[in-house]
C-alpha positions, 0 to 999 in steps of 0.5 A, a space after each residue: 117761859 119767856 124769852 125777851 132780848 135783854 142787854 146782849 142776851 141770845 133768845 132761847 130754844 127752850 121748850 116752846 110753852 110760852 110767849 117768845 119776844 125778840 129785838 135787834 140788838 145792833 139796829 137799836 144801837 145804831 138808831 141811838 147814835 143816828 138820833 144823837 148824831 142828827 139832834 147833835 149836829 142840827 144844834 151845833 149847826 144852829 149856833 155856828 150859822 152866824 148873825 148875817 148870810 152871805 147875802 147880807 140876810 140876818 140869821 134870827 133865833 126863829 133860824 136857829 130854833 128850825 135848825 134844832 127842829 130839823 135836829 128833833 125830827 131828825 132824831 125822831 126818824 131815827 129813833 122809830 128804828 126803836 120799834 122793830 121787834 118780833 112776837 110769837 105765841 101758841 097762837 101767831 107771830 106779831 111783827 112789828 116793823 117801823 111803821 107797821 104792826 100786824 099780826 099773824 095766826 100760824 093758820 095763815 103763815 107757810 113758812 118763815 125765810 131767812 137766807 144768808 142772802 137777805 137783810 132781814 126775814 120775811 114771814 111768808 102767808 098763804 096767800 103767796 104774800 110776804 111781810 119783812 121781819 126787820 127785827 130779825 137782821 143779818 147783822 145780829 149773826 148768832 142771835 138773828 140765827 137763834 131767833 129764827 129757830 125759834 121762832 120755826 119751831 113755833 110754826 111747826 108746833 102750831 101745825 101739829 
């Protein structure tokens, strides 16, 4: 069985005989909204600059293009949060955060932590290191809890 998060669906916690994938919901919505605001805001600002500055300088088409370019960069940064994902199967867990993707075999994973004081989950490793699982966020509430239960069940299954 493959549990892939679709629009509004909850990850399943049925028998663990296949791969599991989870993506956050609310941060994905926020990423799209942030990208639209960044791009739209800078684009609108570029057309409201006027033709001269307060000190008498001129605003050219290159200045307007640069402002739109800043909007594209801001939108790109916001859309980088669409990368957040965690995948797990019988071999291990793969964590994809904004700028990093790492795979950990279950043999090096000691725990998967997610308490009510945490913003997102963490995977604790055998060498006392840990990595954030930014895909599993407290803002997703019951979806995140179901994902953690599934990940912990896969971890327990790997130990038996």
